[in-house]
C-alpha positions in Angstrom: -9.9 -6.4 -6.1 -8.4 -4.0 -8.6 -10.1 -3.4 -11.9 -8.8 -4.8 -15.2 -7.7 -1.3 -16.2 -5.9 -0.8 -12.9 -4.2 -4.2 -13.2 -3.0 -3.4 -16.7 -1.6 -0.1 -15.6 0.4 -1.7 -12.8 1.6 -4.5 -15.1 2.9 -1.9 -17.6 4.6 -0.1 -14.8 6.3 -3.3 -13.6 7.6 -3.9 -17.2 8.9 -0.4 -17.5 10.6 -0.7 -14.1 12.3 -3.9 -15.0 13.5 -2.5 -18.3 15.0 0.5 -16.4 16.9 -2.0 -14.2 18.4 -4.0 -17.1 21.7 -1.9 -17.1 22.5 -3.4 -13.7 22.9 -6.8 -15.4 25.7 -5.6 -17.6 27.4 -4.0 -14.6 27.7 -7.3 -12.8 29.2 -9.2 -15.8 32.7 -10.4 -15.1 34.2 -8.2 -17.9 32.6 -5.0 -16.8 35.4 -4.1 -14.4 32.9 -2.0 -12.5 33.8 -3.9 -9.3 37.3 -2.3 -9.3 38.2 0.1 -6.5 40.3 3.1 -7.2 43.4 3.7 -5.1 42.9 6.4 -2.6 39.1 6.0 -2.5 37.1 5.4 0.7 36.6 1.8 -0.3 40.3 1.2 -0.8 40.8 2.3 2.8 38.0 0.1 4.0 39.5 -2.9 2.2 42.9 -2.3 3.7 41.3 -2.4 7.2 39.4 -5.6 6.5 41.8 -7.7 4.4 41.3 -10.5 3.6 37.5 -9.8 4.1 37.4 -6.7 1.9 34.3 -4.6 2.1 34.2 -4.0 -1.6 34.2 -7.8 -2.4 31.3 -8.4 0.0 29.2 -5.5 -1.3 29.8 -6.4 -4.9 28.8 -10.0 -4.2 25.6 -8.8 -2.5 24.7 -6.6 -5.5 25.5 -9.4 -8.0 23.2 -11.7 -6.1 20.5 -9.1 -6.0 20.7 -8.5 -9.7 20.5 -12.3 -10.3 17.3 -12.5 -8.3 15.8 -9.6 -10.1 16.8 -11.0 -13.5 15.1 -14.3 -12.6 12.0 -12.4 -11.4 11.8 -10.7 -14.8 12.1 -14.1 -16.5 9.1 -15.4 -14.6 7.1 -12.3 -15.1 7.4 -11.5 -18.8 7.8 -14.1 -21.5 9.4 -12.2 -24.3 7.7 -10.1 -27.0 5.7 -11.7 -29.8 3.7 -9.6 -32.3 4.3 -6.6 -30.1 2.6 -8.3 -27.2 4.1 -9.6 -23.9 2.9 -12.7 -22.1 2.6 -11.9 -18.4 2.6 -14.5 -15.7 1.7 -13.7 -12.0 2.7 -16.1 -9.3 1.2 -15.9 -5.8 4.5 -16.8 -3.9 7.5 -17.5 -6.0 7.9 -14.0 -7.5 7.9 -12.5 -4.0 10.6 -14.9 -3.0 12.7 -13.6 -5.8 12.0 -10.0 -4.9 12.9 -10.7 -1.3 16.3 -12.0 -2.4 16.9 -9.0 -4.6 15.7 -6.6 -1.8 17.6 -8.0 1.1 20.9 -8.3 -0.8 20.6 -4.8 -2.1 19.8 -3.6 1.5 22.9 -5.5 2.7 25.1 -3.5 0.3 23.4 -0.2 1.3 23.8 -1.1 5.0 27.5 -1.8 4.7 28.3 1.3 2.6 25.9 3.7 4.0 27.7 5.0 7.1 29.9 8.0 6.6 32.4 6.7 9.2 35.0 4.2 8.1 35.0 2.4 11.4 31.3 1.6 11.2 31.6 0.3 7.6 34.5 -1.9 8.8 32.5 -3.1 11.8 29.5 -4.0 9.7 31.6 -5.9 7.2 33.4 -7.9 9.9 30.1 -8.5 11.7 28.7 -10.1 8.5 31.9 -12.3 8.3 31.4 -13.4 11.9 28.0 -14.7 10.9 29.4 -16.4 7.8 32.0 -18.2 9.9 29.4 -19.5 12.3 27.0 -20.5 9.6 29.8 -22.2 7.7 30.6 -24.3 10.8 27.0 -25.4 11.2 26.9 -26.4 7.5 30.1 -28.3 7.7 28.8 -30.1 10.8 25.7 -31.2 8.9 27.8 -32.4 6.0 30.2 -34.1 8.4 33.1 -32.0 7.2 36.0 -30.4 9.2 36.8 -26.7 8.7 40.3 -25.9 7.6 40.7 -23.6 10.6 38.9 -23.9 14.0 36.1 -21.4 14.5 37.8 -19.7 17.5 40.9 -19.0 15.4 38.8 -17.4 12.6 36.8 -15.4 15.2 40.1 -14.2 16.8 41.2 -13.0 13.4 38.1 -10.9 13.1 38.5 -9.6 16.7 42.1 -8.5 15.9 41.0 -6.7 12.7 38.1 -4.8 14.3 40.3 -3.7 17.2 43.1 -2.5 14.9 40.5 -0.6 13.0 39.7 1.4 16.1 37.1 -0.5 18.1 37.5 -0.6 21.9 38.6 -4.1 22.8 35.8 -4.4 25.4 33.2 -3.8 22.7 34.7 -6.2 20.1 32.5 -9.1 20.9 29.3 -7.0 20.8 30.3 -5.4 17.5 30.9 -8.8 15.9 27.5 -10.2 17.0 25.5 -11.2 13.9 22.8 -8.7 12.9 19.3 -10.0 11.9 18.1 -9.0 8.4 15.2 -7.2 9.8 17.7 -4.7 11.3 19.8 -4.6 8.1 16.8 -3.7 5.9 15.5 -1.1 8.4 18.8 0.7 8.7 19.3 0.6 4.9 15.8 1.9 4.4 16.5 4.7 6.9 19.1 6.0 4.4 16.4 6.3 1.7 13.1 8.1 1.0 11.2 4.9 1.8 12.3 5.0 5.4 13.0 2.2 7.9 9.4 1.1 8.4 8.5 0.7 4.7 11.8 -1.1 4.0 10.9 -3.6 6.7 7.4 -3.9 5.4 8.6 -4.8 1.9 11.0 -7.4 3.1 8.6 -8.8 5.7 5.8 -9.1 3.1 8.0 -10.9 0.6 9.4 -13.1 3.3 6.0 -14.1 4.6 5.0 -15.2 1.2 8.3 -17.0 0.6 7.6 -19.0 3.8 3.9 -19.6 3.0 2.7 -17.8 6.1 -1.0 -17.4 6.3 -0.7 -13.8 7.5 1.3 -12.9 4.4 -1.4 -14.3 2.2 -4.1 -12.4 4.0 -2.2 -9.2 4.0 -0.6 -9.1 0.6 -2.6 -11.3 -1.9 -6.0 -10.6 -3.4 -8.7 -13.1 -2.5 -12.2 -14.0 -3.6 -14.4 -16.0 -1.2 -15.8 -18.9 -3.3 -17.5 -20.9 -0.5 -17.7 -21.8 3.2 -17.2 -24.8 5.3 -18.7 -24.1 8.7 -16.7 -21.2 10.1 -14.0 -21.5 7.4 -14.1 -19.4 4.3 -12.8 -21.0 1.1 -10.9 -18.4 -1.0 -9.3 -18.2 -4.3 -6.0 -16.2 -4.0 -4.3 -14.3 -6.7 -1.3 -12.0 -6.9 -2.0 -8.3 -6.7 -0.4 -6.3 -9.5 -0.4 -3.2 -7.3 1.4 -4.9 -4.4 3.8 -6.6 -6.8 4.7 -3.2 -8.3 5.2 -1.7 -4.9 7.6 -4.5 -3.9 9.4 -4.3 -7.3 9.7 -0.5 -7.2 11.2 -0.4 -3.7 13.5 -3.3 -4.7 14.9 -1.5 -7.7 15.2 1.7 -5.7 17.3 -0.1 -3.0 19.4 -1.7 -5.8 20.0 1.6 -7.4 21.1 3.1 -4.1 23.5 0.2 -3.5 25.2 0.7 -6.9 25.3 4.4 -6.4 27.0 4.1 -3.0 29.5 1.6 -4.5 30.5 4.0 -7.2 30.7 6.9 -4.7 32.9 5.0 -2.2 35.1 3.3 -4.9 36.0 6.6 -6.7 38.9 8.6 -5.6 37.7 12.2 -5.2 41.0 13.9 -4.7 
């Protein structure tokens, strides 16, 4: 267990971190125009290769979703300022669910924009769209709805796009195979100081708590044994300010990298 002084220090660091991330909220407002891509930029070329599934649209959507999750996290964490004091609330699971949403969407943006080669950025965007098509069909089936276009027609469109972008026809099916988020966050993390392993650790820790997995509770949360029943320990679990800061810090770092890459790729440097 951390001491009260240590807890207070980490809580203050989380507040400062969330304050530093506030500017991202204004960037994703509809009137910010920050989503616009300059003609002649790398992203303009990417968009032309993936139309109507533009890379920039997908990335900006991912960043917007990430910001929304982080904003919601802040709302649950700090309840305004009254008499120069801030009311802090720690949740054992829900706040990690929000950080997971912010982290994995930021990582998706970094994963799509990170590669220096246009072909790889195009392939990753169309790979994501292939997964969207398949998930959409499953959802429509559950809702007993018919898609406007058959799945094979939509998948053929993606195949044609990825081949025209420069992919060998024999590799198109493999390239369009959906990628698990564990791979997305690892490859995004590899582009940052945190590295692939820590990025997966952040995402996996938050995911385990979002799912209510016991191993996540035992690995991430603080616990105090209050009794026993035979071979079973009865424990009181609480959120760890230190771990919460760690997850929030890496989340904001991933988000910052995503916005930085978007600005870099969307700007014409000629």
